[in-house]
C-alpha positions, 0 to 999 in steps of 0.5 A: 102105484098099487100094493101088488105093483109095489110088491113086485117092484120089491121082489125084482129088487130082491131077485136081482140083489140075490143074483148080485151076491150069488155072482160076487161069491164066485168071483171070490171063490173063483179069484184063483182059479185058472182061466175064470174071468170076473162077472159082472150082473147087468141090469135094466130097468123093467117098466109097466104101464104108467109108471116103473115096474122095478128091475130086471137082470139082463145078464152076466157080462165076463169081463176081460182084458182081450189085449193083455191076455194076447200080450200074456199069451204071445210072451209065455209062448216066447218064454217057453221057446227061450226057456227051451233053448236055454236049458239044452245049452246049459245040459252040453255046457255041463255035459262038455264042461269049461276050460277051467274044469278038470275032466273038461272037453277042452282039459282033456284035449290039453293033457293029450297034447302035453302028453304027446310033446312030452313023449316026443322029447323022450320016445324011448320013455315007456311010461311017457308012451303008455301016459300018451295012450290014456290020455288018448283013450280019456280024450275018446271016452269023453268024445263018445259020452258027449255025443251020446248026450247030443243024441239023447237030446235029439231023441228026447226033442223029437219025443217032445215034438210028438207030445206037443202035436198030440197035445195040440190037435186035442186043445183045437178039437176042444175049443171047436166043440166048446165053439159049437156049444156056446152057440147052442146054449146062447141061442137058448138063452143059457149062461154062456160063462163057464164054456167061455172060460173053458175055452181060454183055458184051452187057448192058453194051453195052446199058447204054451206050445205055438203062439196063437192069436184069437179073433172074434167071430160072430156069436161069440166063436173064436178063430186061432191062427199062430203068428206066422199065419197058419190056420189053426181053428176057423170053423173046423179045427186044422190037422197038425200030424208028425211022425215020431222017430224011432231012434235018431243017429247022427246021420239022420236030418229033415233035410234028407227025409229020415225026420219027420217035419210038420204038416198042416191038413196035408201040406208041409209046415216051415218050422224055421223058428224066424219067419217060420209060419208056426211062430216063434213057440215052444214047438219050434224051439223044439224043432230048432233043437232037434235039427240046428242046435244039437247037430251043431253041437255033434 
């Protein structure tokens, strides 16, 4: 081996070592960065005429466990749906109270019944009649307050649906744009790891709203589907539309058309949490709260 060949091999080794140190430093500094995936330097022997020519860096590999990531997204989506429902039920329990609490709905009903019995025993006693009126007014006020709480819950759920739909559309458009940039970067030989991190973070934000499955396509492209089978992204991002209500009253329902449902590319989409094409996520839980749980409480 000539001196020039030896120097070339040594320089290639130093360059590869420098790149490995750079990647290792990036892995350490970004260990807690959301969406960041560990990188590995890919090396290959570089051969020249009649012998070894050192080493060359062939690329940077981004290491992720796709199955574990998929399970994490589905679990996070399910947890978000259950938390939405659980929080609503807890607020309704506080509003109505339990039987052993003074001032609860059941306690006020029991008080009203007791006052009626006492007044029936001595209908000529003005004090007992007055206590019936007081108990009735207390019960009525409690019902009014709880009813307002229920309608407030429906209104808040409707507003949260509108916010989630906006975030979902923005995130899907962002993933579609990153697909294009990743294809462009890869075709020009540039490192796409940072763009893949950004795309993963956006898909994670989508999974917080609806349970999503990521399907890898050619040239590092991805398609997105809900667990119910709705296409969210296949080349182009789906357009999801929802019209929030300005004011929700007890008689307003989705079935009557007075409340908005979801459409995907202009087609109505079932929002039922069980068996619906939206899947069981936070968005479907909000629809269930607005259209089923809160009306039942009402």
